[in-house]
ROLO-794386 format. One record per residue (C-alpha): residue in one letter; x, y, z; chain; residue number from 1. Coordinates in pm, whole numbers, plus 50000, padded with zeros to 5 digits. Each point is the difference from the previous one (the first is absolute). Layout:
A, X, Y, Z, A, NUM
...
This chain:
M, 63840, 96446, 83403, A, 1
T, 50182, 49659, 50026, A, 2
I, 49840, 49697, 49907, A, 3
N, 50184, 49676, 50179, A, 4
K, 49900, 49702, 49868, A, 5
N, 50059, 49631, 50145, A, 6
Q, 49885, 49664, 49868, A, 7
N, 50021, 49673, 50123, A, 8
G, 49767, 49757, 49789, A, 9
T, 49608, 50122, 49982, A, 10
E, 50078, 50245, 50293, A, 11
L, 50075, 50369, 49934, A, 12
E, 50125, 50282, 50223, A, 13
I, 49959, 50356, 49888, A, 14
A, 50184, 50267, 50192, A, 15
L, 49927, 50359, 49953, A, 16
S, 50165, 50275, 50113, A, 17
G, 49987, 50413, 49928, A, 18
R, 49636, 50128, 49876, A, 19
L, 49740, 49755, 49822, A, 20
D, 49839, 50315, 49783, A, 21
T, 49880, 50059, 49643, A, 22
T, 50377, 50040, 49888, A, 23
T, 50095, 49655, 50159, A, 24
A, 49669, 49847, 49998, A, 25
P, 50041, 49830, 49611, A, 26
Q, 50364, 49896, 50111, A, 27
L, 49826, 49778, 50244, A, 28
E, 49700, 49877, 49760, A, 29
T, 50245, 49926, 49754, A, 30
E, 50236, 49757, 50225, A, 31
L, 49709, 49878, 50145, A, 32
K, 49844, 49902, 49657, A, 33
H, 50342, 49800, 49883, A, 34
S, 50031, 49830, 50360, A, 35
I, 49661, 49848, 50118, A, 36
S, 49961, 49774, 49750, A, 37
G, 49998, 49658, 50179, A, 38
V, 50062, 50198, 50369, A, 39
T, 49748, 49840, 50277, A, 40
A, 50119, 50196, 50289, A, 41
L, 50113, 50379, 49942, A, 42
T, 50139, 50202, 50285, A, 43
I, 50002, 50400, 49958, A, 44
D, 50261, 50111, 50247, A, 45
M, 49926, 50379, 50086, A, 46
K, 50231, 49994, 50281, A, 47
E, 50225, 50309, 49808, A, 48
L, 49720, 50154, 49821, A, 49
E, 49915, 50363, 50086, A, 50
Y, 49654, 50094, 49788, A, 51
I, 49732, 49869, 49821, A, 52
S, 49757, 50168, 49783, A, 53
S, 49693, 49866, 49812, A, 54
A, 50233, 49912, 49710, A, 55
G, 50155, 49769, 50243, A, 56
L, 49703, 49841, 50145, A, 57
R, 49869, 49933, 49633, A, 58
V, 50303, 49789, 49946, A, 59
L, 49927, 49811, 50321, A, 60
L, 49626, 49952, 49912, A, 61
S, 50144, 49848, 49691, A, 62
A, 50227, 49757, 50133, A, 63
Q, 49744, 49887, 50301, A, 64
K, 49732, 49921, 49673, A, 65
V, 50245, 49799, 49841, A, 66
M, 50121, 49825, 50324, A, 67
N, 49660, 49922, 50086, A, 68
K, 50011, 49776, 49705, A, 69
Q, 50349, 49822, 50023, A, 70
G, 50072, 50047, 50384, A, 71
T, 50065, 50198, 50283, A, 72
M, 50135, 50321, 50033, A, 73
V, 50096, 50199, 50347, A, 74
V, 50099, 50404, 50033, A, 75
R, 50296, 49979, 50280, A, 76
H, 50185, 50250, 50239, A, 77
V, 49711, 50288, 49914, A, 78
N, 50125, 50350, 50182, A, 79
G, 49732, 50230, 50166, A, 80
T, 49946, 50202, 49730, A, 81
I, 49914, 49723, 49720, A, 82
M, 49787, 49805, 50245, A, 83
E, 49836, 50333, 50022, A, 84
V, 49921, 50034, 49633, A, 85
F, 49886, 49606, 50011, A, 86
E, 49778, 50105, 50283, A, 87
V, 49847, 50281, 49841, A, 88
T, 49961, 49851, 49667, A, 89
G, 49880, 49669, 50112, A, 90
F, 50301, 49818, 49868, A, 91
I, 50030, 49856, 50357, A, 92
D, 49709, 49793, 49907, A, 93
I, 50097, 49862, 49624, A, 94
L, 50343, 49947, 50104, A, 95
T, 50211, 49745, 50241, A, 96
V, 50211, 50260, 50191, A, 97
E, 50235, 49831, 50266, A, 98
């Protein structure tokens, strides 16, 4: 998985490509922990993300909990496969998906 980060003041966009699974989820978790402090608007762009596992969902849930306290979080460009995972797991009701 590749993580591309773009910060503009208190806005942070993280673009993911590849697979977000048990092997790569800790990488995203570490990146978010180091980057999310002081951020009021977090965008996660999944245009090039091919797959997400339960480990990836856990990282997204953790980020959403933090952002609920300090701002907003939006997930964008979700493909059909990942959207299906969000729907089956109920994450569609937890995350803001555009």
